[in-house]
C-alpha positions in Angstrom: 0.4 -0.1 0.2 0.9 3.5 -0.4 1.4 7.1 0.7 0.7 9.9 -1.1 1.8 13.4 -1.4 0.2 16.6 -3.5 2.3 19.7 -3.2 1.0 22.9 -5.1 -1.5 20.8 -7.4 -3.6 22.7 -9.6 -6.5 22.1 -12.3 -6.9 24.6 -14.9 -9.2 24.3 -18.2 -8.8 25.8 -21.4 -5.8 28.0 -19.2 -8.0 30.4 -18.1 -10.8 28.7 -16.0 -8.8 27.4 -12.2 -10.8 24.8 -10.6 -8.6 24.0 -7.8 -5.3 25.4 -6.7 -3.1 25.6 -3.7 -3.7 21.6 -3.1 -1.1 20.4 -0.4 -1.9 17.5 1.0 -0.2 14.1 3.0 -1.6 10.8 2.6 -0.2 8.3 5.0 -0.6 5.0 4.1 -3.3 3.4 5.8 -5.5 6.0 6.1 -9.2 6.7 4.5 -9.3 9.9 3.6 -12.3 11.6 2.9 -13.1 14.5 0.0 -16.4 16.6 1.1 -17.4 19.6 -0.1 -20.4 21.7 -1.6 -21.3 20.6 -5.8 -18.9 21.9 -7.7 -15.7 22.5 -5.4 -13.2 20.0 -7.1 -13.6 16.7 -5.3 -14.2 13.8 -8.1 -11.9 16.0 -10.6 -9.2 15.6 -7.3 -9.7 12.2 -7.5 -9.6 11.8 -11.1 -6.5 13.7 -11.3 -4.6 11.1 -8.3 -6.3 8.5 -10.7 -4.8 9.6 -13.9 -8.1 10.4 -15.8 -7.7 14.0 -15.6 -4.1 15.9 -16.3 -2.6 17.7 -13.6 -1.9 21.3 -15.0 0.2 22.8 -11.7 1.9 21.1 -9.4 3.1 17.7 -8.1 1.3 14.4 -7.0 4.1 11.8 -5.6 2.8 8.0 -5.2 5.3 6.0 -3.0 7.9 8.8 -3.5 7.7 8.7 -7.5 6.0 11.4 -9.3 3.4 10.2 -11.7 1.5 13.2 -13.3 2.6 11.9 -16.8 2.1 8.3 -15.8 -1.0 6.7 -17.4 -4.1 5.5 -15.0 -2.9 1.6 -15.8 0.5 2.4 -14.2 -0.4 4.3 -10.9 -1.1 1.4 -8.9 -4.6 2.6 -8.4 -8.4 1.1 -8.3 -11.4 3.2 -8.7 -14.8 2.9 -7.7 -17.3 4.5 -9.8 -20.8 6.5 -8.8 -21.6 3.8 -11.6 -21.6 0.3 -10.8 -20.3 0.2 -14.4 -20.5 -4.0 -14.4 -20.2 -5.7 -17.4 -24.2 -6.6 -17.8 -23.5 -9.8 -20.2 -20.7 -11.4 -17.1 -21.8 -13.0 -14.6 -20.8 -11.5 -11.0 -17.6 -13.9 -10.9 -16.4 -13.0 -14.5 -16.7 -9.5 -13.5 -14.3 -9.4 -10.7 -11.8 -12.2 -12.5 -11.9 -9.5 -15.6 -8.9 -7.6 -14.8 -6.6 -10.7 -13.6 -7.4 -12.1 -17.3 -6.5 -9.2 -19.0 -3.3 -9.5 -16.9 -2.3 -12.9 -17.6 -2.7 -14.5 -14.0 -3.2 -17.9 -14.0 -6.6 -19.6 -13.8 -5.4 -21.0 -9.8 -4.8 -17.5 -8.8 -7.7 -15.8 -10.1 -10.2 -18.2 -8.3 -8.2 -17.6 -5.0 -8.4 -13.3 -5.6 -12.1 -13.7 -5.9 -12.8 -16.0 -3.8 -11.0 -14.6 -1.1 -12.7 -11.2 -2.5 -16.1 -12.7 -2.6 -16.0 -13.3 1.3 -14.7 -10.1 2.3 -17.5 -8.8 0.8 -20.5 -11.2 1.6 -21.1 -12.2 -2.1 -19.9 -16.0 -2.2 -23.9 -16.9 -2.8 -23.9 -14.7 -5.7 -21.2 -15.2 -7.8 -22.6 -17.4 -10.5 -25.4 -14.6 -11.2 -25.6 -11.5 -13.5 -25.8 -7.9 -12.1 -29.5 -7.9 -13.6 -30.2 -10.7 -10.8 -28.5 -8.2 -7.3 -29.9 -5.4 -5.8 -28.1 -2.1 -6.1 -25.9 -3.0 -2.7 -24.6 -6.1 -4.1 -23.9 -4.7 -7.4 -21.4 -1.7 -6.0 -19.9 -4.5 -3.6 -19.1 -6.8 -6.5 -17.5 -3.4 -8.3 -15.6 -2.9 -5.0 -14.9 -6.4 -4.9 -13.8 -5.7 -8.6 -10.7 -3.4 -7.2 -10.0 -5.7 -4.0 -8.8 -8.3 -6.6 -6.0 -6.1 -8.0 -4.7 -5.4 -5.0 -3.9 -1.8 -5.8 -1.6 0.8 -3.7 -4.5 2.9 -3.5 -8.0 2.6 -3.4 -10.3 5.1 -5.0 -14.3 5.5 -4.1 -16.4 8.6 -6.0 -19.6 8.7 -4.5 -20.1 5.1 -4.4 -23.0 5.2 -2.7 -25.1 8.3 -3.9 -27.1 5.8 -6.0 -28.7 3.4 -3.4 -32.0 3.6 -0.9 -31.3 5.2 2.7 -31.5 1.4 4.0 -28.7 -0.1 1.7 -26.6 3.1 2.5 -26.2 2.4 5.7 -25.6 -1.5 5.1 -23.1 -0.6 2.5 -21.4 1.8 4.5 -21.2 -0.4 7.4 -19.5 -3.1 4.8 -17.1 -0.5 3.8 -15.8 0.1 7.6 -15.6 -3.3 8.3 -13.8 -3.9 4.6 -11.2 -1.1 5.9 -11.1 -3.2 9.6 -9.7 -6.2 7.6 -7.2 -4.2 5.7 -5.9 -2.2 7.7 -2.8 -1.1 5.7 -5.1 -0.1 2.6 -4.9 3.4 1.5 -8.3 4.5 0.5 -9.7 7.9 -0.7 -13.3 8.5 -0.7 -15.6 11.7 -2.1 -19.0 12.1 -0.8 -21.3 14.8 -0.3 -22.8 12.3 2.7 -22.0 14.3 6.1 -22.3 10.4 8.0 -20.1 9.1 5.2 -17.4 11.1 6.5 -18.0 11.3 9.5 -18.0 7.6 9.7 -15.4 6.2 8.2 -12.6 9.0 7.8 -9.6 8.8 9.1 -9.2 12.4 8.5 -11.4 14.5 6.2 -10.4 17.1 3.4 -12.6 20.2 3.5 -12.8 21.5 0.0 -14.4 24.8 -1.2 -13.7 27.7 -3.7 -11.2 25.9 -5.5 -9.0 25.2 -2.3 -8.7 23.1 0.9 -10.9 24.7 3.7 -9.8 22.8 6.8 -7.9 19.1 7.0 -8.7 17.2 10.4 -10.1 14.3 12.2 -13.8 14.4 12.3 -14.0 15.4 15.8 -11.2 17.8 15.1 -13.4 19.7 12.2 -16.5 19.0 14.5 -15.7 20.7 17.9 -13.1 23.0 16.4 -13.6 24.1 13.0 -11.6 27.0 11.6 -14.3 29.1 10.0 -17.9 29.7 9.3 -18.0 28.1 6.7 -16.7 24.7 8.2 -18.5 25.6 11.1 -22.1 25.6 8.9 -20.8 22.2 6.4 -19.6 19.9 8.9 -22.7 18.3 11.2 -26.5 18.4 10.6 -28.4 20.7 11.2 -25.9 23.5 11.0 -24.4 25.0 13.4 -26.1 28.2 14.4 -24.1 31.6 14.2 -25.7 34.3 16.2 -24.4 37.8 16.7 -22.6 39.1 19.5 -19.9 41.1 21.0 -16.6 40.4 22.8 -17.0 42.2 26.2 -14.4 40.7 28.2 -10.6 38.9 27.2 -8.9 36.6 29.0 -8.3 32.8 28.9 -12.1 33.2 29.0 -13.8 35.3 26.4 -16.9 37.2 27.9 -19.9 37.7 25.0 -22.9 40.3 24.5 -25.6 38.5 22.7 -27.7 40.4 20.2 -30.9 38.8 19.4 -33.3 38.8 22.6 -29.8 37.2 24.9 -27.6 38.2 27.8 -24.3 37.6 28.9 -22.3 34.3 28.1 -18.9 33.2 28.0 -16.7 31.1 25.6 -13.6 29.2 26.3 -12.0 30.4 23.4 -9.1 33.1 24.5 -9.3 36.8 23.3 -6.8 39.3 23.5 -7.0 42.9 24.9 -7.5 43.8 21.4 -10.1 41.9 20.8 -12.4 44.1 22.9 -15.7 45.9 21.8 -15.0 43.3 18.3 -18.5 42.5 16.5 -18.0 38.4 15.7 -20.3 35.7 15.3 -21.1 33.5 17.6 -21.4 29.6 17.0 -23.0 27.0 19.1 -24.5 23.5 17.7 -28.1 22.4 18.0 -27.3 19.9 19.9 -25.3 21.9 22.4 -28.4 24.3 23.0 -30.3 23.5 26.5 -33.3 25.4 27.8 -32.9 27.9 30.6 -34.2 30.1 33.1 -31.0 31.9 33.7 -30.7 35.5 33.5 -28.1 34.8 31.1 -28.8 33.4 28.2 -27.4 32.8 24.3 -30.5 33.2 22.7 -34.4 33.6 23.4 -37.4 33.4 20.4 -40.9 32.7 19.4 -40.5 28.8 18.1 -42.5 28.8 14.9 -42.0 25.2 14.1 -41.2 21.8 16.1 -40.1 18.5 14.7 -40.7 16.2 16.8 -38.1 13.0 15.6 -38.8 10.5 18.8 -35.6 10.6 20.7 -35.3 14.9 19.8 -37.4 17.2 19.0 -36.1 20.3 16.8 -37.2 23.6 17.6 -36.5 26.5 14.4 -37.0 30.1 16.0 -38.3 32.8 14.6 -35.5 35.8 13.7 -35.9 39.4 13.9 -34.3 39.6 10.9 -36.1 37.9 7.8 -32.8 37.0 5.6 -31.1 35.5 8.4 -31.2 31.8 8.7 -33.7 30.5 11.0 -31.9 29.3 14.8 -32.3 25.4 15.8 -32.5 24.0 18.9 -32.2 20.1 19.3 -33.8 19.1 22.1 -33.6 15.7 23.7 -37.0 13.9 24.4 -40.6 15.4 23.2 -41.5 19.2 23.1 -44.4 19.8 21.0 -46.1 21.8 23.6 -42.9 24.5 23.1 -44.7 25.7 19.5 -45.8 29.3 19.9 -44.1 29.6 23.2 -40.7 31.9 23.5 -38.0 29.5 25.0 -34.6 30.7 25.9 -31.6 28.3 25.4 -27.6 28.2 26.8 -24.9 26.5 26.2 -21.7 25.4 28.4 -18.7 27.9 27.3 -17.0 25.0 25.5 -19.4 24.4 23.6 -19.7 28.3 22.6 -17.7 29.3 19.4 -16.4 32.4 18.6 -15.3 33.7 15.1 -13.9 37.2 14.0 -14.0 38.0 10.2 -14.9 34.3 9.9 -12.2 33.1 11.5 -12.3 31.1 14.4 -10.2 32.7 17.5 -8.7 29.8 17.8 -7.5 29.4 14.1 -6.7 33.1 13.7 -2.6 33.0 13.5 -2.9 30.3 11.1 -3.4 30.6 7.6 -7.0 29.9 7.5 -8.9 29.4 3.7 -11.5 31.0 3.6 -14.1 29.8 0.2 -13.6 32.8 -2.6 -10.4 34.2 -1.1 -7.2 33.3 -2.9 -4.8 31.5 -0.1 -1.8 33.3 0.8 
């Protein structure tokens, strides 16, 4: 298995349309890296550049220390699983999985051994003699994955492999991919998805792409608990983090904040500098971190417009003074349908209160934080 290094990688179409720029990533052997980002951010393009299906127009890609910018896809030691299953409809599952090995000239005994081993990993032993049309969507995707496994590549690339499946099949297949990674701990995998649950549950590290660059890289919990910008804060987590207007009225190791919208004074464990006194900031609190309170100091107060009782939790949607602002959402444990139409105070503990100045977290302002749409330094 392999490690990858991307240095100042760029992608430009027609010499003028730049879709990716300054991509710098070190991917270690055995990692499962997930690319996420909004539609059009270039995550699939970046994956195809690694595969050799798109030309790299700037920078350098190394696999195991070898520069592969001009190496053909077939010689990079990479296997790719596409969003569409791309199975041969006239071939059985066994023949689909064995096809690349036959082309490579492997012996029948070696082909049988590899196909049977992959089928066992993917629970396909009972389907080897079926045609693709006799399989469910989830089974077809597992065949596509098995076709990659038998080749024993240096790097596995997954391009939104579960997006064509319904909800229940997506959950089942996601679990199988996680189990497969456990059985192949040294395998290097790069996975593209728009599904946050896939990213949070599968990834060793997540790469958030936006505006043609890398917004943040980190473990799933690091990005969830310590986003470096308002963009990442809103993108990671569902429902998205609430961003409320506020002003810094106390600085130091603990920051004191005066809230704008029907709120009082709250504190955050984010440190601030003396020169931050009086700064207008955005205060971020995740819906699941908000708790109902009757205290004099609170983060937000408004009337509940809509409630969504989901059983284990209730989502509260609050009206806002400015109609152009996104709704504030609270996520309370249990059922609280009776809160609709009432005025509710919400608060959060200081370790759950995020502070952003000019779109950047106070924790990361001394670093080179890339904001979408802004050219990195």
